[in-house]
C-alpha positions, 0 to 999 in steps of 0.5 A: 568424111564418108568412105574413101573409095575413088568415086565418079565426078557426078557423085554427091559432094563429101565423098572422095573424088579424085581430080584429074591428075597427070600420074607421070608428073610430079607435083609442081613440076616446074618448081623446086625438087619434090621432097619425098620422106622415106621410112624404113622398117624391119619387121623381121630378119629371117637369115644372114647368109655370110658366104653369099652375102645375103640378108633375108627378111621381112620389110616395110617401106613408107613414102611420104610427100605433099601433093597440092593437088589433093589437099581437098581429099584429107582422109581419102585412099586411092589406088596407087595407079591413079596418083603420082607416086615417086618411083624409088627402088632398093639399090642393093636388092637381091630378091625382094617381092612386093606383098601388095595384098597386105596393104591393098596397094593404096595411098592415104591422103593426110592434112594439107595434101600429104600422101603416104604410101606403104609397101611391105616387102620380103625377100633377100637383099645383097649385104657386102659385109666383110667377114675377116673378124669372124666370129667376133665381128660387128656388121652394118647392113645397108638398105639403100633406096633411091630413084633411078629416073629422077636426079636431085633436081627433081627428087629429094629424099629425107629420112622419116624417123616416125616410120623407121623402126626395128621390131622388138622380136626378131627371129634371126639366130646367132646375131644380136641386133643393136640399132637401126640408123638412117641418113640421106645424101647425094651420091654419084651412082656409077651404074647411072653415070649420074648423081641421085638422092640416096636414103640409107638405113643401116642395120647394126648387128653383132654376131654372138661369138659365145657359140663358137667359142664353146663349139670350136675355140674351147675344143681346139684348145684342149687338143693343143693342150693334149699334145703337151702331155709330151713334156711329162713323158720321160724323154727316154720314151720318145717313141711314145712322145712322138705317137702321142704328138701324131694322135694329137695332129690327127685329132686336130686335123679330124676336128677341122673337117667336122667344123668346116660346116660351121665356118664360112668358105671364103677366099681370105683368112678370118680370125677363126682360120688363124686360130686354127693355123696357130693351133696347128703349128702348136701341135707340130712344134710339140711333135718337133720337141719329141723328135729333138729330145729323142735325138738328145737321148740317142746322144747320151744327153738325157739331162739336156732333154729333160731340161728341154721338156721342162722349158717346154711346159711353160713355153708352149702355154705362153706361146699359145696365149700370145699366138691367139692373143695377137690374133684376137687383138 
């Protein structure tokens, strides 16, 4: 086949000559629905914004369908505007920009009139991922492709596994990408008050929680354990015990302020928030223990105060483990 540029009808046979087409009319308009295969490639994932529920990345959309009117044009390329191309959109798009310069905004005709169109996009999509299990969460980020104009009686989507891929190396930090799954279903779209054939690509990811364990959970545990020094101080020195407890509480509050930048600001509690709350309760109970033993010493019940401290030495670690364990499980 000699070149693939669109040529005039007067040019010699053998060149790519585009027949007269109604670009607003699908192939076989009076026949069954046109099947359009959809491939979704994840070229790169640049950022996942938990608070604003957005995922920023670089994506490649591939569409393929059969147009009998182009059966004689195998190997040719035509501008997208010169042929019929299914009008599909990403339903959960937030701000995607088409990068037509990369792929010249053309279609490629393969054997038996199969037409392939590729378009690369960059930008952000809305994700709607829950964060109640943060920072030990696993997320499924959905990419939903469908037609706004055409219902399932005109356009049916199908997954194209050979053009659906996940790049081997991604720039995203703090996440472990575990897979990319595709599915197609006919669903009701409330915004359109109609049913549409929807292609869904699901990007599965797991947050790397070790960073938060060493940056937040471990230091917070050390602060709580610092308050347990109260139980080894003689109960007669209850002023020192209370001072140690107050220092632990102030240290914990200061730590919470310093780590606020690492945690998403949400209207509901996450696992990280519940861990912080339980740590705060534990430090408060240690201060309360110092007050109780001080009252016992003042009532000449030093032996009872000593027993309370000894009991607390193993009771408080057990309470911390049970509290944090129940939050994590």
